[in-house]
DRENSE-386671 format. One record per residue (C-alpha): residue number from 1; x, y, z; residue in one letter. Coordinates in steps of 0.02 Angstrom, whole numbers. Each point is the difference from the previous one (the first is absolute). Layout:
DRENSE-386671
   nr      c1      c2      c3  rest
  NUM       X       Y       Z     a
...
***
This chain:
DRENSE-386671
   nr      c1      c2      c3  rest
    1   -1350    -929     143     m
    2    -142     -55    -112     s
    3      37     -95    -159     k
    4     -62     146    -106     l
    5     110     123      92     l
    6     149    -117     -15     f
    7     -35     -22    -186     a
    8     -12     188     -29     a
    9     163      27      93     f
   10      88    -136    -100     n
   11     -69      76    -161     d
   12      76     167      50     g
   13     169     -80      34     v
   14      -3     -96    -165     s
   15     -52     153     -99     l
   16     134     105      82     s
   17     134    -130     -35     m
   18     -58      -6    -182     a
   19      21     189     -12     g
   20    -186      39     -12     n
   21       1     124     143     h
   22    -165      88     -36     e
   23     -92    -166       8     a
   24     100     -49     155     a
   25     -56     161      86     i
   26    -181     -42     -41     a
   27      23    -175      74     a
   28      79      69     158     f
   29    -142     127      12     d
   30    -124    -146       2     k
   31      91     -72     151     v
   32       8     170      85     l
   33    -186      29     -29     a
   34     -33    -152     110     v
   35     146      22     121     d
   36      72     177       4     a
   37     136     -59     120     k
   38      69    -138    -112     h
   39     186      44      11     v
   40      58    -112    -145     p
   41    -131      79    -115     a
   42      50     174      58     l
   43     184     -34     -35     t
   44     -40     -89    -164     g
   45    -104     147     -59     k
   46     136     121      57     g
   47     133     -97     -96     a
   48    -104       4    -160     s
   49     -34     186      21     l
   50     186      33      27     a
   51      44    -101    -155     t
   52    -118     112     -97     l
   53      87     154      71     g
   54    -149      50     107     r
   55     106      26     156     f
   56    -121     109     100     d
   57    -135    -132     -12     e
   58     123    -141      33     a
   59      65      90     154     l
   60    -178      13      69     r
   61     -20    -189     -19     c
   62     164     -35      89     f
   63     -41     125     138     e
   64    -168     -86      26     r
   65      86    -169       8     a
   66     119      70     132     i
   67    -147      70      96     e
   68     -84    -172       0     v
   69     161     -97      37     d
   70     141     110      68     p
   71     116    -151      -1     n
   72      -6     -27    -189     e
   73     179      34     -58     a
   74     -41      -7    -187     e
   75    -134     134      14     a
   76     127     114      85     h
   77     131     -35    -134     r
   78    -120      27    -144     e
   79     -67     160      79     a
   80     180      60      15     a
   81      31     -34    -184     l
   82    -155     102     -43     c
   83      61     142     111     q
   84     166      -2     -93     l
   85     -92       7    -167     e
   86     -98     148      67     l
   87     159      90      53     g
   88     -21     -24     188     e
   89     164     -79      60     p
   90     -27      44     184     e
   91    -167     -90       7     a
   92      77    -145     -97     a
   93     144     -12     124     a
   94    -121     -18     146     q
   95     -99    -135     -89     l
   96     159     -93     -49     l
   97      63       7     179     q
   98    -162     -80      59     r
   99       3    -130    -139     a
  100     175     -55      47     t
  101     -48      -6     184     q
  102    -141    -116     -46     l
  103     110    -106    -112     n
  104     181      21      59     p
  105      76    -138    -108     t
  106     153      54    -100     p
  107     -76     -68    -161     g
  108    -153     110      21     y
  109     108     154      29     r
  110     107     -39    -153     e
  111    -147     -37    -115     s
  112     -82     162      57     t
  113     162      94     -32     a
  114       9     -73    -176     v
  115    -181      52     -34     q
  116      36     176      60     i
  117     162      10     -99     y
  118     -96     -52    -157     n
  119    -128     135      36     l
  120     141     128      12     g
  121      66     -55    -169     n
  122    -175       9     -73     a
  123     -17     179      63     l
  124     154      48     -99     l
  125     -50     -88    -161     t
  126    -185      46     -10     r
  127     -58     117    -133     g
  128      77      57    -161     s
  129     106     138      71     r
  130     155      -1     107     r
  131     -30       1     188     p
  132       1     172      78     d
  133      71      47     171     k
  134    -167     -36      84     a
  135       0    -180     -63     r
  136     181     -21      53     y
  137     -44      64     174     r
  138    -146    -121       9     q
  139     110    -144     -60     a
  140     129      48     131     r
  141    -128     -26     138     h
  142     -54    -165     -76     v
  143     178     -66     -16     f
  144      41      57     177     e
  145    -147    -101      66     l
  146      59    -153     -96     a
  147     177      19      67     l
  148     -68      21     177     e
  149     -94    -164     -18     l
  150     150     -90     -73     s
  151     160      93      50     p
  152     109    -117    -104     a
  153     -91      39    -164     y
  154     142      52    -117     a
  155    -112      40    -149     e
  156    -100     118     107     c
  157     156      91      59     a
  158      54      17    -183     r
  159    -172      69     -44     a
  160      14     127     141     l
  161     171      52     -64     s
  162     -76      29    -172     d
  163    -147      97      72     v
  164     115     112     101     w
  165     103      30    -157     e
  166    -157      66     -85     h
  167     -47     102     153     l
  168     173      82      -3     g
  169      68     -60     168     d
  170     171     -76     -35     t
  171      36     -39     184     a
  172    -157    -109      13     q
  173      36     -75    -172     r
  174     175     -50      55     d
  175     -63     -67     167     h
  176    -125    -118     -82     y
  177     122     -49    -137     a
  178     127     -53     133     q
  179    -135     -89      98     l
  180     -53     -96    -155     a
  181     176     -68     -24     t
  182      -3     -73     176     r
  183    -170     -84     -11     l
  184     -59    -164     -74     r
  185    -133      -8    -135     p
  186    -174     -54      55     v
  187     -71    -143    -104     p
  188    -146      54    -108     a
***
């Protein structure tokens, strides 16, 4: 990689870490103008776009990164998070399955589960109004994915119990409430 390309990429990373995501995107675009297959720039740009809530655009970056390097676990995981934000849990589940195949370490699975759990909580707390049934159904899919990744995640089981309470299914509520009492908490 040329020094200029390396410098532009490092600028993008620094700007992103400083919270200046629009400028980071511009820096990553400089790298991609020279090397359209630069996976770190594609994922960096995708991460900045996702932080800005531009999930469709972010997903395209992560999908391009996967196309260039199908063995990039982070691109799969980040694409899955975008799919969840876009209300596509089935597509997210496939991407997460591939991500955890590529990186099967327990720590990776647990950290991904925590990220997904946090996304589920964010779905329920976004906006000024109370969540409706549609948001509870979406959160249910998100929490189920997190629990699938980390089956011992007690907080996630409690969240599923709460979601099922709001969806009106007391049998599922009770099932997840009992499960939560038997599980250990996952460190944040």
